[in-house]
N, C-alpha and C positions, 0 to 999 in steps of 0.2 A: 767329720760332722759339719753339716750346713748351718749357716746362721740366716735368720730372716731379716730382711730389710723392709721397712715400711716407707712407701712413697706417698707423700702428702701433697695436697693441693697447695701451690705456692701463693704468696701474697701477690696481688695484682697491682698494688699501689693506686694512687689517685683516688682513694676512698672506695675502691671497688672491692667488695668482699665475696662476691660469688660470680659464677660463670656457668654457662651451659656446656656440658660435656658433649662435644660434637661427634668425636670418633676415637675409638681405640686403634692406635697404629700398631702397637705391640700386642700380639695375642698371647693368651695363656699358653705357656710352654716355650715361648720365644726366648732366645738368649739375647740380652741387650748389653751394650757397653755404656760406660759413663758418657753422657752427652747424646745418646740416641733418643729419638723422639718416641715417647710412650703413648701420648694421647694429644688430641687437639681440643681446646676449649675456646669458647667465644664469650667475650664480655660485651658490655654496651659499646665499647670503643674499638675492639679489635679481636681478631682470631689469634690465639697464642698456642705455641707448641709447648707441651710439658715434656721435659727431658729427664732421663734417668740420672740421678745423682751418683749412683754406684753401678757397677757391673753385676749381672746376675741373670737368673732365669725367672721370667714372670710366672708366679704361681697363683695369683688371684687378682681379679678386678673387683673393686669394692663399690663401684657405681656403674650404672648402665648408661650407654649412650642415650642422649636425649633428656637426661636429668640434670638438675641444678646441683653444682658442687660448691662448697664454701672453703675459703682459705683456711688451711690447717687441718682440713678433714682428710681422713685416710682414703687414698685413691687406689693404690695397688700394693701388692707385696712381691718381693723378689726373694729368691733363695740364692745365697752366696755359698759356694763350696760344692762338694760332691753331691750328686743326685743319684737316686736309684734309677732303674731302667724305665720307669714310667715318667721320669722327670719330676718326681716328688722328692722333697727333702728327706734325707735319711735320718 
């Protein structure tokens, strides 16, 4: 049985609470390992890579590229464990 992992927008520090989601690097269905880049965001100060905190298969993007995301907001979902043939959690 698979378990779901929620990937959230990290804290950016320096009083920054939001960023522009520039690009999804990991597509839905991609297998990612802990530390792999999932997305790129841009704050007023820099472009930052968001990395997977755990390994799994990307099952959902919860924001679209070009939108503003806020620290703590749900950004993506991963399935950990066995998947069915379509790559969906069993």
